[in-house]
N, C-alpha and C positions, 0 to 999 in steps of 0.2 A: 392735617397730619395729626395722628392720635398720640404719637410718642416721639421723643427727641433724645438726643444725647448731649450731655453737658460735661464740662470738666469738673471734677471734685476738688474742693479746696481743702488743704490740710488744716485741721483744727488742733490747736495746742491742747495737750493732754490735761492741762489744768482746768479747762472749761468742761471736761466730762465729769458731770456730777453723778455719783452713785445715787440711784433713785428707787429702783424696785426692791426696796428693803423693808417693805411693810411687815409688821410682826403678826404672828398668828393671833386669832381672837383670844381674849382672856379665858383661862380655864382649859385651853387646849394644850395638853402636855405631851402629845404624840411627837416622836422625832420627825424632822422635816422630810426624811426619806420615806415615811409611811404614806401609803395611798390614802386619799381623802375618803371618808365614809361615803357609802352610796347616797346619791342625791345631793352631795355637798362638794362637788368638784370645785376646786379653787377656794378662795376665801369668800366668806359671805359679803364682806365689804370690799369692793375692788379698790378702795383708797384712791390715790391719784390717777389710777387707770380709768376710773369711772367716767362714763360718757362716750361721746363720739370722737373718733380720731380719723382724720382724712390723710390718705397716702399721698405724699408729694413725690417721692422718688426712692429708688434703691440704688446704692452704689455697691458694685461687686468688684472682684479683682480684675475683671476684663471689660466692664461696661457700666454706664450709668443709665438707668431706665427712669424716664420721667413721665408721670401721669399728666396727661393734657388737661384733665379736669378732676381735681382731688375729690370733688363731691360725688364722683361716680365710684370711688374705691374707699370704703370706710369699714372700720371696726368699731363696734359699740360694746364696751365692757359694762356688764350689768351685775347686780347683786347675785350672790349664790354661784358665782363662777360661770354665768351665762354670757354668751357672746352672740351679737348679731353682726352679720357680714353683708356688705353690698359690694359686688364685683361687677361693675358696669351694669349690664342688663340682668344679672343674676343676683338673687338674694338667698340668704341662708341663716342658720343658727347653729350654735354648738356650745362648746365649753372652753374654758381656759383655766390653767392652774399657774399661779404665781407664787414662787417660794424664794424669798430673797431677791437676787438678781436674775434668777431662772424664770423663764416664761415658756409654758407649753400651751399651744393652741390646738384645739380639735380633740376628738373628731367633730366634724360638723356636716350637716345636710345642706345641700345647695341645689337650687334649680339649675337646669342645664339648657337654658335658652341659648340660641345662637346669637351672639352679639355682633354688631356691625364690624366690617373690616377695620383693622387697626386697633381693635380693642385689646386691652392688656389684662382681661379677666383671667385668662389661664396663667399668665406669669404671676399676677397678684396672688391668686389662690395657692399656687405652688410655693411662693415665698412665705405666705402666712403659715402654711403647713410646716415650714422649716424653721419656725421661731425657736430660738434657744435661750434668749435672754433679753433684758430691756434695761434702759437707763434714760434719764432725762438730760437734755442739753438745753438749758433755759426752759422755755415753754414748749419744747418739741420732744415728742416721744420717739426714741430710737429703738428699733427691734433688731437685735443681732440674729443672724441666721446660723444654722448648724454648720459646723466644720469651716468656720471663717469664710463662708461663701458670700457674705455681703451684709449690709445694714440697710433696713427700711427706715425711712424718715416719715413721720406723721405730724400734722398740726391739729390742734384741737378744733372740733367742729363747733358750730354756733348753737 
């Protein structure tokens, strides 16, 4: 079985720590709503986002989607706003922009191999494309999706 459904536990609001509040690099006086200069999507230093994050599950208003193997669904945030994506049997790369608590992912190019039955590659990619913001809950990265459609949970990769 490649996916399962579990019950979500309520988390006290006091444990939700604002996290994606990294400041712009020194000398950058542009307003936060300005588009990044060409070739500089996102921040040069991804800060606490840096490195590989493995998708564990997504909780939506109607279901919980659980990755059977988090090593098959990863986001790797790199310098210069570059992002590497692993979606089961597909790989890709793209960009991210993080401004305060706001997080935008994409566009990105992705291989289109047919993954085995039960793969969550399509759901994972669709959700990643819907990123709207992020925060940390302890050592866990939480990515909120647009229009309150859910929250993705990631653990740091090795």
